[in-house]
N, C-alpha and C positions, 0 to 999 in steps of 0.2 A: 106903858106907852105903846099904843097901836102903831103898826108900820104898814104902809102900802095900801091896804084895803080898809075902807071905812067900816066901822063897827057900830055906829050909832053913838048916842051920848054926846056930851058937850066938853070941848077942850077947856081945861082949867077948872072943870067941875068933876067930871068922871075920870079924867086922866090929865096928866100935866101937858102933854103936847102930842099932836098927831104928825108924824113924818110920812109924807106921801110922795107920789110920783105923778107927773103930768102924763097920765096914760092916754088921754085924748090925743095929744101931740104925737105920741108913739104910734097910735093907730093911723093917724093922718100921714105920718112919714111912710109907714108900710104901704098904705093905699096909693099915695102919690107915686111911689116907686113901681108898684104893680101896674098902674095905668100906663106908664111908659114901657115897661117890660112886656106887657101883653099886647101892645099895639092897639090899645083901646077896646079890646073885646075879649071875651072868654068867660069861663065859669070859675068862680072862686068859692072856697069854703073857709070859715073861720072857726077854729077850735079854741074855746075858752075854758073857763074854770067851773066852779060850782054855780048852781042857779043863783042869780042875783048878785054875783061878785062885782063890786064896784069897778075893779080893775078891768074886767072883760067888758062890762057895759060901756065904760069910757072909751076903750079901744075900738069897740064896735061903732060908736058914734063917729070917731075919727075916720074909720074906714068908710063908713057910709058917706060922710061929707067929701072924702077924696073921690068917691065914685059918682058924685052928683054931676049930671051933665054927660055921663058916659053910659048911655042906655044899653050899649052892647056888652057891658060887663054884668054878668048875671050872678046873683048871690044864691048859692045852692045850700041845701041842708038847713039846719035850724037858724032862725033869726031871733034875737040878736047874735047868738053864737051856738055852736054845738057844745052841749054841756059834757064836760069830761072830768070834772073835779080835779084837774091837773094830775090825773092818774094815768101813767103810761098804758096800762091794760085797757082802760076805757078809750084812750086816744086811738089805740090800735083797732078797737071795736068800731069806733066811729068812722075811721078811715075805710075799714073793710066794707061797712054798710054804704058809705058814699060811693066807693068804687063800684060796688055791685049795682047801684041805682043809676049812676051817671056814666055814660060811655066816655065822656070827656070831662076831665078836671084839669084846668089849666094852671091853677094856683091854689096853694093851701097856706093859711096863716095860722100861727099857733102861739099861745102864751108860753106854755111848756112845749117848745117847738121841736126839740131834738127827737122825740119819738116819731115824728113824721118820717124821719130818716131811719131810725133804728128799729122801728116796728117791722120793716120789710114788707109793708102792705102793698106798695106799688109793684115791686119786683115779683112778689108772689102771684099777682094778678096779671103778670106779663106786661105791665105798663111802665113806661119811663117815669122817672121822678119829675114832678111838675115844678113850676116856679115855687119858691118858698120864701115867706117873709116871717120873721119871728125874732126871738131873743137870742143873743149871742151864745153860741155853743161851738166848741172846737171841731166837732164832727162835720159840720156843714162845709167848712173850708177844706178839710182833708178829703171829703168825698168829692168835692168839686175838682180838686187837684187831680184826684185819681181818674175821674171821668173825662177830664180834659187833657190828660197827659199825652205828650208826644204828638200833639196836633189832633188828637181824637176830638170828635164833635159830639156834643150832648146838649139837649134842650134844657138840662138842669142849670138854672141860675138862681141866685138867692141874694137876699139882703138881711142883715140883722141889725138890731139896735142893742146897745149895751144892756146887759141883763140884770143890772141893779145890785150887783154884789156889794156895792158901796152904799146902798140905801140904808142898810143896817148900821153902817159906820156913822152916817149922819145922825141916826137915832141915838147911838151911843153917845155922841157928842152932846146932843140935847139932854140926855139923861144925866150926864156928868155935870153939865152946866146948871141944870135944875137943882141937883143935889148940893152943888157947891155955892149956889147963889150967884153964879156968874152968867156970862153971855156966850153965845156961839158967834164969835167975831172974826173968824177966819173962813175964807172960801174953802170948799172941798174940791180939790183938783186931783183927777185920776189919770195916771199914765196908762197907755195901752202897751202891748208887747212889741210895737213897732216904733216906740219912742214918741208917740203923740201925747199931747196934754189936753185934757178936757175938764173944764170947770162945770161941775154938775150942780153946784149950789153956791150962791153968793153968801156973804156973811149975814146971818140971821134968817136965811131961807129955811123953810120946812118942807117945801115941795121941790124935789130934785128933778132934773131934766135929763132924759136919756140922750145918747148921741149915736150916730150911725157908726157901726163897727165895720161890717162887711158890705161890700157892694161889688158882686162878681162882675157885673157889666162894666164897671170901671177898673176891673183888675185888682180891687182891694179885697184880699182874701187872707184870713188868718187861719193858720194851721200849725199846730205844734205837735209833731208825731209822738212826743214824750207824754202828752196829756191824754186823758180819756176823752171820749166823744162829747160827754156832757159838760166838760170843764169850760169855763168862760175865759176869754182872752182879754177882757177889760176889767180885771180885778185890781190892777195896780200892784199885784204880787209877781214875783219871779216864778219861773217854772218850778224851781226847787221848793219854793214856799208853798205853791199850790199843791205839789205832790205831798209835802209834809202835812199840810192841812187835811188832805184826803186820807192820809194814813193816821190821822189823829196825833201827829207829832208837832203841830204848831200851836 
């Protein structure tokens, strides 16, 4: 059962079911936020996955549609996206090249987004972190809290959408239902670490919907100092369960 990215073939013939994500909407959410955060102008770069990845192509379409009518927002780097294979070392390489080429980078968007922060590319170049839009990762909120602590001012602001740790959960539901001859007749509801409830799939859905996790401009920032930078805050698991899973104990 393929999950998230299209692989070709036909559902019901080559595999039982495809469980995907509305990545177009995810890209549109990021783009709409950036239009407001940038004041309708600036240079943006989008770091995607491997060449031809359906996830990155759909997100790029959403971003481009969000930027329509906003001619002062300039897409820099490769289009439809900077190819990084979702590899942190290639993400760091792409960022370094972009920084060297463009004196101003106002925003960076990423599928695997936490390396935008952890690569250290901007501080090494003596540049402040730009606006960031990407998928949920604990490090973004913790860095924001550090840079804005005690009234400190920083241009670094960010938004994230839920990073789909629950996508595989829906796929497992479908796999069990197919094997048992049953149906997926319950919604998939995900709690976040602040007590919110998010319905990401209705009964029978195979395409899940992401939801906004962080929006620092609204003061909605997730940071759990007990978790590593790459951990997600929208898993529906407790901190102890996440730590146990990372240690192979869950």
